[in-house]
ROFI-485060 format. One line per 5 residues: number of its first residue (from 1); their letters; for each residue y, z, x of C-alpha. Coordinates in Angstrom, 3 decimals, always signed. Example, Ala and Ser with C-alpha at 12.3 -4.5 7.8 and 13.67 -1.06 7.14 Angstrom:
// residues 2
1	AS	-4.500/+7.800/+12.300; -1.060/+7.140/+13.670;
// end
This chain:
// residues 529
1	XXXXX	+51.260/+63.757/+57.143; +52.199/+66.357/+54.578; +51.396/+69.305/+56.830; +52.309/+69.249/+60.508; +52.945/+71.761/+63.252;
6	XXXXX	+56.486/+72.486/+64.447; +55.892/+75.258/+66.954; +52.909/+77.039/+68.477; +53.190/+80.278/+70.462; +49.891/+81.838/+71.462;
11	XXXXX	+49.741/+85.500/+72.493; +46.937/+87.929/+73.397; +44.669/+89.086/+70.585; +44.150/+92.706/+71.590; +44.130/+95.756/+69.393;
16	XXXXX	+47.225/+97.089/+71.162; +49.324/+94.168/+69.899; +50.940/+94.833/+66.546; +52.177/+91.305/+65.836; +50.978/+87.913/+67.027;
21	XXXXX	+53.242/+84.898/+66.616; +51.475/+81.769/+65.381; +52.467/+78.272/+64.356; +55.042/+77.076/+61.829; +54.211/+74.326/+59.357;
26	XXXXX	+56.017/+72.031/+57.006; +54.652/+71.983/+53.472; +55.766/+68.981/+51.461; +56.189/+68.998/+47.715; +53.352/+66.576/+46.923;
31	XXXXX	+49.874/+66.190/+48.471; +49.097/+63.532/+51.079; +47.735/+60.209/+49.914; +44.402/+60.875/+51.634; +43.920/+64.263/+49.982;
36	XXXXX	+40.552/+65.031/+48.433; +40.147/+64.552/+44.678; +41.004/+67.540/+42.476; +38.438/+70.274/+42.050; +36.463/+70.591/+38.837;
41	XXXXX	+37.380/+73.388/+36.458; +35.946/+75.951/+36.839; +35.603/+75.668/+40.590; +34.259/+79.193/+41.179; +30.748/+79.275/+39.741;
46	XXXXX	+27.453/+81.042/+40.401; +23.828/+80.196/+40.975; +21.438/+82.972/+39.927; +17.868/+83.180/+41.173; +15.680/+82.172/+38.235;
51	XXXXX	+13.493/+85.281/+38.227; +16.491/+87.627/+38.265; +18.478/+86.089/+35.416; +17.340/+88.774/+32.942; +18.601/+91.452/+35.370;
56	XXXXX	+22.006/+89.806/+35.510; +22.472/+88.965/+31.845; +20.224/+91.447/+30.054; +18.834/+90.729/+26.595; +19.594/+91.404/+22.935;
61	XXXXX	+18.339/+94.973/+23.203; +20.204/+95.778/+26.397; +22.911/+93.264/+27.362; +24.365/+93.643/+30.843; +27.996/+94.421/+30.061;
66	XXXXX	+28.820/+94.953/+33.739; +27.894/+91.405/+34.737; +29.669/+90.060/+31.688; +32.857/+91.926/+32.635; +32.817/+90.573/+36.185;
71	XXXXX	+32.495/+87.020/+34.863; +35.281/+87.693/+32.383; +37.544/+88.879/+35.230; +37.083/+85.591/+37.055; +37.589/+83.669/+33.835;
76	XXXXX	+40.902/+85.437/+33.330; +41.977/+84.560/+36.867; +40.973/+80.892/+37.009; +41.355/+80.092/+33.316; +37.680/+79.323/+32.606;
81	XXXXX	+34.643/+81.539/+33.019; +32.373/+80.507/+35.902; +29.585/+78.062/+35.158; +26.140/+79.489/+35.812; +23.167/+77.716/+37.351;
86	XXXXX	+19.801/+79.371/+36.702; +17.531/+78.188/+39.481; +16.482/+78.694/+43.078; +13.056/+78.988/+44.680; +11.570/+80.908/+41.777;
91	XXXXX	+12.325/+78.202/+39.206; +9.580/+76.230/+40.972; +7.127/+79.147/+40.780; +7.752/+80.116/+37.152; +5.176/+79.123/+34.520;
96	XXXXX	+5.693/+79.579/+30.791; +3.382/+81.886/+28.803; +4.097/+81.725/+25.085; +2.186/+84.963/+24.411; +3.947/+87.052/+27.078;
101	XXXXX	+5.717/+89.987/+25.425; +8.145/+90.583/+28.282; +10.712/+88.173/+29.660; +9.181/+88.153/+33.153; +5.834/+89.050/+34.694;
106	XXXXX	+6.140/+88.749/+38.460; +3.731/+89.596/+41.260; +4.977/+90.024/+44.810; +2.923/+88.611/+47.654; +4.451/+90.186/+50.793;
111	XXXXX	+3.062/+87.467/+53.037; +5.059/+84.944/+50.981; +8.267/+86.874/+50.335; +9.453/+90.432/+49.844; +12.685/+89.321/+48.159;
116	XXXXX	+11.188/+87.776/+45.030; +7.798/+87.517/+43.304; +5.588/+84.550/+44.118; +3.392/+84.545/+41.012; +5.721/+84.331/+38.009;
121	XXXXX	+5.270/+83.939/+34.282; +8.128/+83.851/+31.802; +7.839/+84.534/+28.093; +9.873/+83.418/+25.082; +12.187/+86.421/+25.402;
126	XXXXX	+13.332/+85.156/+28.823; +15.604/+82.716/+27.016; +17.464/+85.515/+25.204; +19.479/+85.991/+28.385; +21.269/+82.688/+27.765;
131	XXXXX	+22.849/+84.222/+24.667; +24.325/+87.271/+26.402; +27.372/+85.689/+28.056; +29.867/+84.165/+25.602; +31.992/+81.139/+26.468;
136	XXXXX	+29.723/+80.335/+29.410; +28.135/+77.015/+30.354; +24.687/+77.006/+31.970; +22.297/+74.765/+33.795; +18.625/+75.571/+33.250;
141	XXXXX	+16.159/+74.904/+36.057; +12.848/+73.266/+35.171; +9.812/+73.574/+37.432; +8.953/+70.445/+39.426; +6.800/+71.893/+42.219;
146	XXXXX	+3.794/+72.886/+40.118; +2.744/+69.456/+38.889; -0.862/+69.762/+37.738; -1.526/+68.541/+34.204; -1.996/+72.145/+33.026;
151	XXXXX	+1.255/+73.350/+34.589; +3.115/+70.315/+33.295; +1.984/+71.186/+29.785; +3.209/+74.762/+30.241; +6.590/+73.367/+31.250;
156	XXXXX	+6.733/+71.179/+28.153; +5.739/+74.182/+26.029; +8.909/+75.941/+27.227; +11.222/+73.174/+26.033; +11.601/+74.356/+22.399;
161	XXXXX	+12.748/+77.777/+23.637; +15.179/+76.284/+26.141; +16.463/+74.032/+23.364; +17.055/+76.945/+21.025; +18.796/+79.085/+23.647;
166	XXXXX	+21.055/+76.276/+24.858; +22.060/+74.801/+21.508; +25.189/+76.949/+21.189; +27.589/+74.720/+23.101; +26.452/+76.535/+26.248;
171	XXXXX	+24.493/+73.803/+28.037; +26.234/+72.079/+30.914; +23.327/+70.192/+32.511; +19.613/+70.523/+33.212; +18.045/+70.764/+36.650;
176	XXXXX	+14.559/+69.673/+37.735; +13.168/+71.206/+40.915; +14.758/+73.303/+43.645; +15.003/+71.827/+47.143; +12.172/+69.315/+46.752;
181	XXXXX	+12.974/+68.046/+50.233; +11.262/+71.229/+51.475; +8.094/+70.847/+49.398; +6.107/+69.423/+52.315; +6.935/+72.283/+54.675;
186	XXXXX	+7.756/+75.210/+52.388; +7.333/+78.500/+54.244; +5.393/+79.891/+51.255; +2.905/+77.021/+51.567; +3.042/+73.238/+51.271;
191	XXXXX	+3.664/+71.957/+47.739; +3.195/+68.254/+48.508; +1.159/+66.301/+51.099; +2.694/+65.441/+54.468; +2.983/+61.750/+53.503;
196	XXXXX	+5.003/+62.431/+50.336; +8.056/+60.129/+50.464; +11.415/+59.678/+48.810; +9.894/+57.015/+46.569; +7.197/+59.484/+45.516;
201	XXXXX	+9.841/+62.059/+44.664; +11.859/+59.555/+42.633; +8.685/+58.487/+40.807; +7.945/+62.133/+39.881; +11.562/+62.628/+38.862;
206	XXXXX	+11.395/+59.733/+36.393; +8.057/+60.784/+34.927; +9.032/+64.428/+34.503; +12.511/+63.803/+33.091; +11.037/+61.244/+30.664;
211	XXXXX	+8.460/+63.788/+29.475; +11.159/+66.435/+29.041; +13.360/+64.029/+27.095; +10.460/+63.201/+24.773; +10.069/+66.897/+23.982;
216	XXXXX	+13.795/+67.332/+23.490; +13.906/+64.422/+21.065; +11.480/+66.422/+18.947; +12.990/+69.890/+19.275; +16.673/+69.332/+20.084;
221	XXXXX	+17.636/+65.666/+19.819; +21.301/+66.591/+20.287; +20.440/+67.740/+23.828; +18.024/+64.964/+24.745; +20.716/+62.903/+26.438;
226	XXXXX	+22.128/+65.828/+28.402; +22.254/+65.007/+32.091; +21.042/+66.737/+35.249; +22.342/+68.075/+38.515; +20.232/+66.501/+41.270;
231	XXXXX	+18.587/+66.199/+43.727; +19.311/+69.828/+44.702; +18.162/+69.236/+48.274; +18.221/+72.061/+50.797; +19.472/+69.691/+53.490;
236	XXXXX	+21.011/+66.233/+53.729; +18.666/+64.993/+56.422; +15.429/+66.967/+56.066; +11.868/+65.824/+55.461; +13.272/+63.772/+52.585;
241	XXXXX	+16.540/+61.972/+53.238; +19.172/+62.429/+50.557; +20.694/+58.988/+51.134; +17.291/+57.276/+50.950; +16.586/+59.096/+47.687;
246	XXXXX	+19.711/+57.633/+46.120; +18.901/+54.213/+47.578; +15.429/+54.444/+46.019; +17.011/+54.657/+42.573; +17.277/+58.335/+41.727;
251	XXXXX	+19.987/+57.601/+39.155; +18.585/+54.344/+37.779; +18.290/+56.026/+34.378; +21.940/+57.120/+34.530; +21.027/+60.738/+33.797;
256	XXXXX	+22.670/+62.526/+36.748; +25.973/+64.257/+36.076; +26.451/+65.924/+39.486; +25.235/+65.106/+42.963; +24.100/+68.645/+43.830;
261	XXXXX	+23.206/+69.684/+47.364; +22.696/+73.099/+48.977; +24.111/+74.778/+52.075; +23.883/+77.971/+54.117; +25.730/+78.810/+57.324;
266	XXXXX	+22.518/+79.857/+59.056; +19.497/+82.086/+58.691; +19.514/+85.847/+58.209; +16.949/+86.274/+60.971; +18.253/+83.641/+63.373;
271	XXXXX	+19.074/+84.994/+66.841; +22.726/+85.011/+67.775; +24.082/+85.246/+64.224; +27.196/+87.434/+64.179; +30.079/+88.078/+61.845;
276	XXXXX	+32.716/+86.601/+64.169; +30.768/+83.626/+65.508; +28.873/+82.577/+62.385; +30.945/+83.573/+59.360; +34.487/+84.590/+60.288;
281	XXXXX	+34.954/+81.354/+62.174; +36.832/+78.338/+60.845; +35.290/+76.016/+63.438; +31.809/+77.000/+62.249; +32.909/+76.308/+58.670;
286	XXXXX	+34.139/+72.828/+59.623; +30.955/+72.065/+61.543; +28.744/+73.274/+58.706; +30.591/+71.229/+56.107; +30.548/+68.106/+58.283;
291	XXXXX	+27.087/+67.049/+57.075; +28.372/+66.927/+53.510; +31.549/+65.096/+54.488; +29.502/+62.505/+56.370; +27.024/+62.186/+53.508;
296	XXXXX	+29.790/+61.552/+50.978; +31.129/+58.829/+53.283; +27.627/+57.296/+53.505; +27.280/+57.293/+49.721; +30.648/+55.597/+49.387;
301	XXXXX	+29.915/+52.968/+52.036; +26.596/+52.190/+50.321; +28.253/+52.083/+46.883; +26.039/+54.917/+45.617; +26.937/+57.717/+43.190;
306	XXXXX	+30.550/+56.568/+43.367; +31.477/+58.080/+39.993; +29.328/+61.229/+40.279; +31.104/+64.425/+41.426; +29.694/+66.017/+44.570;
311	XXXXX	+28.985/+69.753/+44.259; +27.184/+72.520/+46.104; +24.685/+73.688/+43.505; +23.592/+76.577/+45.727; +25.311/+78.092/+48.744;
316	XXXXX	+26.027/+81.382/+50.428; +26.373/+82.901/+53.864; +22.876/+83.245/+55.392; +19.648/+81.953/+53.872; +16.730/+84.342/+53.315;
321	XXXXX	+19.093/+86.270/+51.056; +21.519/+87.364/+53.759; +21.640/+90.127/+56.354; +22.837/+93.667/+55.656; +25.968/+94.491/+57.623;
326	XXXXX	+27.025/+90.845/+57.687; +26.528/+89.172/+54.311; +27.620/+92.213/+52.297; +30.703/+92.963/+54.404; +34.372/+92.239/+53.840;
331	XXXXX	+34.076/+89.712/+56.645; +31.690/+87.750/+54.434; +34.312/+87.845/+51.674; +36.829/+86.308/+54.089; +34.245/+83.698/+55.045;
336	XXXXX	+33.703/+82.957/+51.344; +37.394/+82.204/+50.846; +37.495/+79.943/+53.891; +34.230/+78.169/+53.009; +35.133/+77.524/+49.386;
341	XXXXX	+38.649/+76.295/+50.085; +37.649/+74.127/+53.022; +34.900/+72.509/+50.956; +37.408/+71.903/+48.165; +39.754/+70.267/+50.661;
346	XXXXX	+36.961/+67.883/+51.715; +36.010/+66.600/+48.277; +33.323/+69.075/+47.205; +34.330/+69.497/+43.587; +32.595/+72.759/+42.567;
351	XXXXX	+30.667/+75.510/+44.358; +27.905/+77.718/+42.981; +27.545/+80.907/+45.038; +23.913/+82.035/+44.925; +22.980/+85.524/+43.680;
356	XXXXX	+19.877/+87.633/+43.218; +18.881/+91.224/+42.616; +18.882/+93.161/+45.916; +20.139/+90.093/+47.785; +22.281/+91.090/+50.749;
361	XXXXX	+24.867/+88.357/+50.082; +25.206/+89.000/+46.337; +28.677/+89.300/+44.831; +27.367/+92.130/+42.694; +24.165/+94.088/+42.117;
366	XXXXX	+23.447/+93.818/+38.370; +21.107/+96.831/+38.016; +20.036/+99.784/+40.110; +16.722/+99.455/+41.942; +14.894/+101.500/+44.553;
371	XXXXX	+16.673/+99.338/+47.165; +20.230/+98.882/+45.878; +22.539/+100.677/+43.478; +24.389/+98.798/+40.759; +27.869/+97.806/+41.844;
376	XXXXX	+30.490/+95.251/+42.846; +30.049/+93.995/+46.391; +32.653/+92.823/+48.888; +31.970/+89.064/+48.440; +33.080/+89.290/+44.787;
381	XXXXX	+36.663/+89.824/+45.924; +36.504/+86.559/+47.838; +35.422/+84.873/+44.599; +38.492/+86.365/+42.903; +40.875/+85.018/+45.545;
386	XXXXX	+39.333/+81.537/+45.384; +39.623/+81.628/+41.598; +43.332/+82.465/+41.933; +43.859/+79.649/+44.433; +42.079/+76.998/+42.324;
391	XXXXX	+43.314/+77.915/+38.852; +45.115/+75.266/+36.869; +42.539/+73.046/+35.195; +41.182/+69.774/+36.508; +44.297/+68.790/+38.461;
396	XXXXX	+44.211/+71.208/+41.389; +44.105/+69.641/+44.843; +43.358/+71.775/+47.893; +44.695/+70.654/+51.281; +43.611/+72.174/+54.583;
401	XXXXX	+46.448/+73.276/+56.900; +45.094/+72.989/+60.451; +45.872/+76.101/+62.495; +45.399/+76.790/+66.201; +42.500/+79.241/+66.355;
406	XXXXX	+39.014/+79.302/+64.879; +39.789/+82.836/+63.675; +42.425/+81.674/+61.165; +42.826/+79.149/+58.381; +45.355/+78.149/+55.747;
411	XXXXX	+45.417/+75.967/+52.653; +47.921/+74.582/+50.164; +47.119/+74.175/+46.472; +48.835/+71.408/+44.510; +48.781/+71.698/+40.729;
416	XXXXX	+49.736/+68.603/+38.739; +50.861/+67.056/+42.010; +53.279/+69.860/+42.997; +52.758/+72.463/+45.702; +52.070/+75.752/+43.959;
421	XXXXX	+50.214/+78.158/+46.271; +49.483/+78.781/+49.944; +46.495/+80.796/+51.190; +46.301/+82.253/+54.701; +43.153/+83.888/+56.083;
426	XXXXX	+42.985/+85.986/+59.246; +39.413/+86.129/+60.520; +40.055/+88.030/+63.742; +37.371/+90.690/+63.577; +38.835/+94.160/+63.034;
431	XXXXX	+36.086/+96.756/+62.731; +37.454/+99.966/+61.344; +34.249/+101.885/+62.114; +34.650/+101.254/+65.841; +35.640/+104.380/+67.719;
436	XXXXX	+38.305/+102.346/+69.490; +39.979/+101.337/+66.243; +42.909/+103.145/+64.708; +43.135/+102.012/+61.068; +46.715/+103.137/+60.503;
441	XXXXX	+49.013/+100.384/+59.305; +51.133/+100.723/+62.451; +48.280/+99.888/+64.816; +46.339/+97.225/+62.952; +47.308/+93.910/+64.545;
446	XXXXX	+48.920/+91.184/+62.470; +49.510/+87.487/+62.791; +52.776/+85.948/+61.613; +52.896/+82.559/+59.887; +55.921/+80.439/+59.066;
451	XXXXX	+56.012/+77.654/+56.488; +58.902/+75.261/+55.920; +58.949/+74.775/+52.151; +60.543/+72.049/+50.033; +64.255/+72.438/+49.348;
456	XXXXX	+63.590/+73.615/+45.797; +62.275/+76.927/+47.188; +65.282/+77.792/+49.349; +66.464/+81.417/+48.952; +63.714/+82.171/+46.422;
461	XXXXX	+61.750/+85.385/+46.079; +58.043/+84.516/+46.343; +55.193/+86.765/+45.189; +52.267/+87.604/+47.467; +48.728/+88.681/+46.556;
466	XXXXX	+46.461/+90.141/+49.221; +42.738/+90.628/+49.727; +42.354/+93.818/+51.742; +39.868/+96.337/+53.071; +39.847/+98.790/+55.978;
471	XXXXX	+38.302/+96.150/+58.197; +35.879/+93.255/+58.469; +32.886/+95.607/+58.543; +33.880/+97.422/+55.335; +31.388/+97.194/+52.473;
476	XXXXX	+33.433/+99.317/+50.055; +37.101/+99.941/+49.374; +37.928/+96.257/+48.898; +40.812/+95.135/+46.681; +42.269/+91.884/+45.422;
481	XXXXX	+45.963/+91.971/+44.516; +45.722/+95.755/+44.483; +42.862/+95.753/+41.944; +39.413/+97.231/+42.303; +36.550/+95.868/+40.202;
486	XXXXX	+34.171/+98.708/+41.005; +31.417/+99.539/+38.576; +32.121/+103.259/+39.067; +35.702/+102.983/+37.819; +35.649/+101.063/+34.543;
491	XXXXX	+32.394/+99.111/+34.533; +33.921/+96.269/+36.533; +37.204/+95.978/+34.635; +40.259/+95.569/+36.902; +41.773/+98.896/+37.912;
496	XXXXX	+45.090/+98.963/+39.767; +44.737/+101.156/+42.865; +47.665/+103.456/+43.587; +47.069/+103.528/+47.333; +47.323/+99.743/+47.776;
501	XXXXX	+50.554/+97.761/+47.935; +51.068/+95.438/+44.990; +53.891/+93.441/+43.405; +54.826/+92.355/+46.932; +57.452/+89.655/+47.411;
506	XXXXX	+58.846/+87.789/+50.399; +62.193/+86.069/+50.700; +62.451/+82.382/+51.538; +65.554/+81.950/+53.683; +68.394/+79.527/+53.006;
511	XXXXX	+66.714/+76.912/+55.214; +63.525/+77.046/+53.164; +61.514/+78.989/+55.763; +58.844/+81.363/+54.504; +57.524/+83.937/+56.989;
516	XXXXX	+54.516/+86.095/+56.153; +52.536/+88.663/+58.141; +48.764/+88.764/+57.692; +46.862/+91.746/+59.157; +43.700/+90.950/+61.075;
521	XXXXX	+40.645/+90.668/+58.822; +42.596/+90.071/+55.633; +43.914/+87.234/+53.495; +47.112/+86.492/+51.581; +47.942/+84.127/+48.738;
526	XXXX	+51.579/+83.100/+48.313; +52.531/+82.002/+44.794; +55.352/+79.487/+44.997; +55.719/+78.873/+41.268;
// end
């Protein structure tokens, strides 16, 4: 084993304790032989709800420079701007109207959803938004749910406009349908009969992708052979079984680039959902990821999709767009770091964090509405830390370091086969708004971690970057490496905060031991090289 425990001392986790001793670990110079494959570059990516893409990107008349700056920040950190998936529930509601003068015409049906419109038409100007973010690769979501002959023709009518918008070296893949495994029992109303099977889905997939390719051969033959992310299921083992779908020949045409599945930690309205139990909890992260780990093993044992990277094409904290006070808190940012890095350590090659206007779990609010003001949200800072941990191209391997408690986690990043970074996350809930809490630096509890590094790091000064806020319940005042990305400061550009420690270093002793303190409800990234 590359990482193993030397010593474990467990002490009480009360607010009166200023320092808690934890385990020490050996970190070898190269990753273990059974490590997961390297992540894809870029690893940090985003899924944007189809109907809200114009809010996020803007158009030729009014481009959204704030969103563009936030993407540029992450591109600077990880080396490549995030890839963007345009999809979600509303891609399967949207119908094309060639005479529509606006990009979107949406009608809300409160009995269906208050978070997005249910009746949606998009016009030609919708596709302008694809031209607003330079050096960005997209996936465009085609409608599969509405499959009448009339609606199919409307879909095909949209192809020339999609072709034009995505002919600027900005197409990554296409997507057809969002969570078709839920079509039979969609909460907004059934979209397929109860006896619709995996074979039926695969049959529709072939017919619809063939019709799209025929249109592309006419309007953009250079894109006609572009592949898809699929099947974009909401669950591995729902009303349609993901494994059965692959067994029934989903990729018989060889047109799938990524095995894309979706995941949420739970529901926003589920009873018993809390910050500490549901999100800031490494055991919950492991349990939630287990279905994907098991599914990848099943694919391998059945010799299916063996050369197709496994990704999460849509994920975030709590489905139904998150819960205020949980999904928009700094605790959710800590969860995001743990979730992304654990998934990377298990062979999930890229993650698309889902976004939408007014969504409680959004990394940023792209425009001001009567519900939410424009601004950078706490989860964005988690995206920044993950980007820093996974930077380095297509040869970055993430290895999980097993710690004692479900309120802590740690990871090692190996770049080009050499250990390069260590991330440590404290998820002990520290609520600064509690009347019992004293937020002074002298009273906020800390955990101490020790890592035995390779001999080449003996007596070295090592730099440390921290993700900090006043506490797990903070929704503002978050920093990464001492930087704020607030809209109010410089439109999302990084601004170094004077009241936050930066340029921190720690000394590795002559025996190669690195000791670092991590305050409760915070995270640290140690740069070894």
